[in-house]
C-alpha positions in Angstrom: 97.5 -8.9 -63.4 97.3 -12.7 -62.7 99.9 -14.2 -60.5 101.5 -17.6 -61.1 102.8 -19.4 -58.0 105.5 -22.0 -58.2 106.0 -25.0 -55.9 108.7 -25.8 -55.0 109.6 -22.0 -54.8 112.8 -22.0 -56.9 113.5 -20.6 -60.3 113.9 -21.8 -62.8 111.9 -24.9 -61.9 113.2 -28.2 -63.0 111.0 -30.9 -64.5 112.2 -33.7 -62.2 111.0 -31.8 -59.1 107.3 -32.5 -59.9 106.4 -28.8 -60.3 102.9 -27.5 -59.5 101.7 -24.1 -60.9 98.8 -22.2 -59.3 97.1 -19.2 -61.0 95.7 -16.4 -58.9 93.5 -13.6 -60.0 90.0 -12.3 -60.5 87.1 -14.5 -61.6 86.5 -18.1 -60.9 89.1 -20.8 -60.9 87.3 -22.7 -63.7 87.8 -19.8 -66.1 91.6 -20.0 -66.0 93.4 -20.3 -69.4 96.9 -21.8 -69.5 99.6 -21.1 -72.1 102.8 -23.0 -72.9 105.6 -21.4 -75.0 103.1 -18.7 -76.1 100.5 -21.2 -77.4 97.1 -21.9 -75.7 97.7 -25.1 -73.7 94.6 -25.6 -71.6 91.4 -23.6 -71.7 88.7 -23.5 -69.0 90.8 -25.6 -66.8 91.5 -25.4 -63.1 93.6 -22.8 -61.3 96.5 -25.2 -60.7 98.4 -27.8 -62.9 101.2 -30.3 -62.4 103.8 -29.8 -65.1 105.1 -32.8 -67.1 106.7 -30.9 -70.0 109.5 -28.4 -70.0 108.8 -24.9 -71.4 107.6 -21.4 -70.4 104.2 -21.2 -68.8 101.7 -18.3 -68.2 98.1 -18.2 -67.1 95.1 -15.8 -67.7 92.2 -15.1 -65.4 89.3 -13.1 -66.7 89.7 -9.4 -65.8 93.3 -9.9 -64.5 95.4 -10.4 -67.7 98.3 -12.6 -68.3 100.7 -13.6 -65.5 104.5 -13.2 -65.6 106.2 -16.2 -67.3 107.6 -19.2 -65.4 110.2 -21.4 -66.9 110.4 -25.2 -66.3 113.8 -26.5 -67.3 115.0 -29.9 -68.3 118.7 -28.9 -68.7 121.6 -31.0 -67.5 122.8 -28.3 -65.2 120.7 -25.6 -63.5 121.4 -22.7 -61.2 118.4 -21.9 -59.0 117.5 -18.9 -56.8 114.5 -18.4 -54.5 111.3 -17.2 -56.1 110.6 -14.6 -53.4 111.5 -10.9 -53.7 115.0 -10.2 -52.5 115.4 -7.2 -50.3 118.4 -5.2 -49.2 119.7 -6.8 -45.9 118.3 -10.2 -46.6 120.2 -13.5 -47.0 119.9 -15.6 -50.2 121.1 -19.0 -51.1 122.0 -20.0 -54.7 122.2 -23.7 -55.5 123.7 -25.5 -58.5 122.0 -28.8 -59.4 122.7 -31.6 -61.8 120.1 -33.4 -63.9 117.9 -35.5 -61.7 120.0 -34.5 -58.7 123.1 -36.1 -60.0 126.2 -35.3 -58.0 128.3 -32.4 -59.2 131.8 -31.4 -58.0 134.2 -28.5 -58.3 131.3 -25.9 -58.4 132.1 -22.3 -59.1 129.7 -19.3 -59.5 130.1 -16.5 -62.0 128.8 -13.0 -61.0 129.4 -10.4 -63.7 132.6 -12.1 -64.8 133.7 -12.6 -61.2 134.1 -16.2 -59.9 133.0 -17.2 -56.4 133.8 -20.5 -54.8 131.2 -22.0 -52.4 132.5 -23.1 -49.0 132.0 -26.8 -49.7 129.0 -28.4 -51.4 127.0 -26.9 -54.2 125.3 -23.9 -52.6 126.4 -20.2 -52.3 125.0 -17.9 -49.7 125.1 -14.1 -49.9 124.4 -12.1 -46.7 123.5 -9.4 -46.1 122.3 -8.6 -49.6 123.3 -5.2 -51.0 122.0 -3.4 -54.1 125.2 -4.2 -55.9 124.5 -7.9 -55.6 121.9 -7.5 -58.4 123.1 -9.1 -61.6 123.4 -12.2 -63.7 124.7 -15.5 -62.1 125.7 -18.9 -63.5 127.5 -22.0 -62.2 130.1 -24.3 -63.6 130.9 -27.9 -62.7 133.6 -30.3 -63.7 132.4 -33.7 -64.8 135.1 -36.3 -64.7 138.6 -34.9 -65.2 138.1 -32.7 -68.2 134.4 -32.1 -69.1 133.2 -28.6 -68.0 129.5 -27.7 -68.0 128.0 -24.3 -67.4 124.4 -23.5 -66.5 122.2 -20.9 -68.2 122.4 -17.5 -66.6 119.9 -16.4 -64.0 119.1 -12.7 -63.2 118.8 -11.8 -59.6 117.5 -8.4 -58.5 117.9 -6.9 -55.0 115.4 -4.3 -54.0 115.9 -1.5 -51.5 113.8 -1.7 -48.4 113.3 2.0 -48.6 113.1 4.0 -51.7 113.3 7.8 -52.0 111.1 9.3 -54.7 111.4 12.9 -55.8 108.9 14.8 -57.9 111.7 15.9 -60.3 115.4 15.5 -60.3 116.2 18.5 -62.6 114.7 21.6 -61.1 115.1 25.4 -61.4 115.9 27.9 -58.7 112.7 29.0 -57.0 110.9 25.7 -57.7 109.4 23.3 -55.1 110.4 19.6 -54.8 108.6 16.9 -52.8 110.6 14.0 -51.2 108.7 10.7 -50.5 110.1 7.9 -48.5 108.5 4.6 -49.5 109.0 1.0 -48.4 109.0 -1.9 -50.7 105.5 -2.6 -52.1 104.2 0.4 -50.1 104.5 -1.3 -46.7 104.3 1.0 -43.7 107.5 2.8 -42.5 107.8 4.9 -39.3 110.3 7.4 -38.0 111.2 8.7 -41.4 114.1 11.2 -41.7 115.5 12.9 -44.8 119.2 13.6 -45.4 121.1 15.9 -47.7 124.4 14.2 -47.9 125.2 13.3 -44.3 123.1 16.1 -42.8 119.6 15.7 -41.7 117.3 18.2 -43.5 114.1 17.6 -41.7 111.3 15.3 -40.6 108.0 15.1 -42.3 105.1 16.7 -40.5 102.8 13.9 -41.5 103.4 10.6 -43.3 106.6 10.2 -45.2 106.8 13.3 -47.3 108.9 16.5 -47.1 108.7 19.6 -49.4 111.6 22.0 -50.0 110.7 25.5 -51.3 111.9 27.8 -52.7 114.9 25.9 -54.0 118.3 27.5 -54.2 121.4 26.3 -56.0 122.9 25.1 -52.7 120.0 22.6 -52.5 121.7 20.5 -55.3 123.2 17.2 -54.1 122.5 13.7 -52.9 119.3 13.0 -50.9 118.3 9.9 -49.0 115.8 8.8 -46.4 115.8 6.5 -43.4 113.1 4.8 -41.3 112.0 1.8 -39.3 110.6 -1.2 -41.1 108.7 -4.2 -39.6 111.6 -6.6 -40.1 113.7 -8.5 -37.7 116.6 -8.6 -40.2 117.0 -4.8 -40.5 114.7 -2.7 -38.3 116.3 0.5 -39.5 116.8 0.9 -43.2 118.1 3.7 -45.4 117.3 4.3 -49.0 119.9 4.6 -51.8 120.9 8.2 -52.6 119.1 10.2 -55.3 120.7 13.1 -57.0 118.8 16.4 -57.2 120.2 19.2 -59.4 119.0 22.8 -59.1 119.7 24.9 -62.1 120.0 28.7 -62.4 118.8 30.6 -65.5 121.3 33.0 -67.1 121.0 36.6 -66.1 122.8 40.0 -66.3 124.8 39.5 -69.5 127.5 42.2 -70.0 130.1 43.1 -72.6 133.7 44.1 -71.7 134.8 46.8 -72.3 131.7 48.0 -70.5 131.4 51.6 -71.7 128.1 52.3 -73.5 130.1 54.1 -76.3 133.5 53.1 -77.6 135.5 55.0 -80.2 138.3 53.4 -82.1 140.3 54.1 -85.2 140.3 52.3 -88.5 142.9 49.5 -88.5 142.9 48.9 -84.8 142.1 45.5 -83.4 139.1 45.2 -81.0 138.2 42.3 -78.7 134.9 42.1 -76.9 134.1 39.6 -74.1 130.6 38.5 -73.1 129.9 37.1 -69.6 127.0 36.5 -67.3 126.7 37.2 -63.6 124.7 33.9 -62.9 123.7 30.9 -64.9 124.2 27.1 -64.8 126.4 25.5 -67.4 126.4 25.0 -70.3 126.0 28.7 -71.4 126.2 29.6 -75.1 126.9 33.1 -76.4 125.7 34.8 -79.7 126.9 38.2 -81.0 124.6 40.6 -82.7 125.8 43.6 -84.9 122.9 46.0 -85.6 120.5 43.2 -84.7 122.1 40.6 -87.0 124.0 37.5 -85.8 127.6 37.7 -86.7 129.5 35.3 -84.4 129.2 32.7 -81.6 131.3 32.2 -78.5 132.2 34.4 -75.5 134.8 36.4 -77.5 134.3 38.6 -80.5 137.6 39.5 -82.2 137.5 42.3 -84.8 140.8 42.7 -86.7 141.7 45.6 -89.1 138.4 47.2 -88.5 137.0 49.8 -90.8 134.0 52.2 -90.8 131.7 49.3 -91.8 132.2 47.8 -88.3 130.5 50.9 -86.7 127.2 50.3 -85.1 125.6 48.6 -82.0 126.9 45.3 -80.6 125.0 43.0 -78.2 125.5 39.5 -76.9 122.8 36.9 -76.1 123.6 34.3 -73.4 121.5 31.1 -73.4 121.2 28.0 -71.3 118.9 25.1 -71.7 117.7 23.6 -68.4 115.3 20.9 -67.2 115.1 17.2 -67.4 115.3 17.2 -71.2 116.7 20.7 -71.7 113.3 21.8 -72.9 113.3 25.1 -70.8 115.4 27.7 -72.6 116.5 30.9 -70.9 118.2 33.9 -72.6 119.8 37.1 -71.3 120.5 40.1 -73.6 123.3 42.5 -72.8 123.1 46.3 -73.0 124.0 47.8 -76.4 127.6 48.8 -77.0 128.0 51.6 -79.5 131.1 51.2 -81.5 132.3 54.2 -83.6 135.1 53.7 -86.1 136.9 56.9 -87.2 138.8 57.0 -90.6 142.1 57.7 -88.8 143.6 59.1 -85.6 143.5 62.9 -85.5 146.9 63.0 -83.8 148.4 60.9 -86.6 146.8 63.1 -89.2 148.3 66.3 -87.7 151.7 64.7 -87.4 151.7 63.6 -91.0 150.6 67.1 -92.2 153.3 68.9 -90.0 155.9 66.4 -91.2 155.0 67.2 -94.9 155.2 70.9 -94.3 158.6 70.7 -92.6 159.9 68.5 -95.4 158.7 71.0 -98.0 160.4 73.9 -96.1 163.7 72.0 -95.8 163.7 71.3 -99.5 163.0 74.9 -100.3 165.8 76.1 -98.0 168.1 73.5 -99.6 167.3 74.8 -103.1 167.8 78.5 -102.0 171.1 77.6 -100.3 172.3 75.6 -103.3 171.6 78.5 -105.6 173.4 80.9 -103.3 176.4 78.7 -103.1 176.5 78.1 -106.8 176.5 81.9 -107.5 179.4 82.3 -105.0 181.5 79.4 -106.2 181.0 80.1 -110.0 183.8 81.4 -112.4 185.2 84.9 -111.3 183.8 87.8 -113.2 186.6 90.3 -114.3 186.0 93.6 -115.9 187.5 94.2 -119.4 187.2 90.6 -120.3 184.4 91.3 -122.7 185.8 92.0 -126.2 185.4 95.6 -127.2 183.5 95.7 -130.4 185.1 97.5 -133.4 183.0 100.6 -134.2 181.1 100.1 -137.4 182.2 102.3 -140.3 179.8 105.0 -141.2 177.5 104.1 -144.0 177.7 106.0 -147.2 178.6 105.9 -150.8 182.1 104.8 -151.5 182.6 103.2 -148.2 183.5 99.5 -147.9 181.2 97.2 -146.0 183.3 94.1 -145.9 183.9 91.7 -143.1 185.5 92.7 -139.9 189.1 93.6 -140.1 191.9 91.8 -138.2 194.0 94.2 -136.3 197.7 93.7 -136.9 199.6 92.7 -133.8 203.2 91.9 -132.9 204.4 88.5 -134.1 203.6 86.0 -131.3 206.0 83.5 -130.0 206.4 80.4 -132.2 205.0 78.0 -129.6 202.1 78.3 -129.1 200.9 80.2 -132.0 198.0 82.6 -131.2 195.9 84.6 -133.5 193.9 87.4 -132.1 190.6 87.8 -133.9 188.0 90.4 -133.1 184.6 88.7 -132.9 181.2 90.1 -132.6 180.0 89.4 -129.1 177.4 90.4 -126.6 179.2 93.7 -126.1 178.8 94.7 -129.7 176.9 97.8 -130.1 177.4 98.9 -126.5 178.6 102.4 -126.1 180.1 102.0 -122.7 182.3 98.9 -122.2 181.2 98.9 -118.5 177.7 97.9 -119.6 179.0 94.5 -120.2 179.9 92.9 -116.9 178.9 89.3 -117.5 180.3 87.2 -120.2 178.9 83.7 -120.7 
């Protein structure tokens, strides 16, 4: 890539500073092509130009490609920062400038909605630079007593002197990870050390690399590296922390209750619980009944079960691991044989015995009632049956009229009773004793 150098070395450049641009790259200087605001501005020109117009400039050297853009401003108020790369631990000065260096007063700087007041003048110094100083800045000035101007925002990036690179940040138990401690723009660094949290985990055998293998779950955490750099500002530097996570695939799924066979009765509630011995979250659970999915979640609740719930039950535990969750792991529990009986045998026996006892009690009650009724019925007295009048012999000349009424003494006047001989059940009995019961 072609590089575009700026003189004076402040960005954005301002037109009244007599800005010079120099294009560096492969090929000869005469093959440089210049662009302004995206349009070809000067072709086959020299490798440097003096800017007289505001705008955004790039250059192209054959075989190097286009350079990063450089802006030349003609605004009334401009906030400028140095062109150089800003490293952690350095000092930087920001300056707020009016058009053609006009005097500005009451300067304030805005950093991510935070206001900073310079200690007199129009410049703001930040030292030592930290990574959190990266962001967007602008400045405000008061013109006269009431006119307020604000510059266009400028983005400032602070780079770490040392950077820790890892081969992967999402790893699995048993994997290998390589830690590399690099200096800005790959400049040399010596005396490298690696840290897990606040504890030193080792020094590289050669160069600035360290491998950890096999990884365990306790290797998860924050890692950083430190070393000596060739700088008078900060001879010892330490990188920003990097988070490494070691995941564990699911294993040893089990169902509670854990018996391989479980017998229940129809109508009983049954709750099964699935769990895993190891496995990084999140873990999902799926229930299978005779090989078919029936529910999801760690609990399977069966209410008012019947014979149709009989069969084998299993749970499948799953977790998706890796940087994008593309590695899927599953654990299948042992089968649980669930047998549902139509009813409890103890309940059946109790019901049958109860019915038999009830029948016997009813039978005894009927027998006792009959016996009591016979004992408490009307008294049976002998001679109460009416003795039938003997039938006259049959023969010629004999009368066969209706029964005769036997004369009896005149009864009392009140009440009047007439005795009548009626044909009854005793009629035709030779022995009156043969008639003991009269209905």
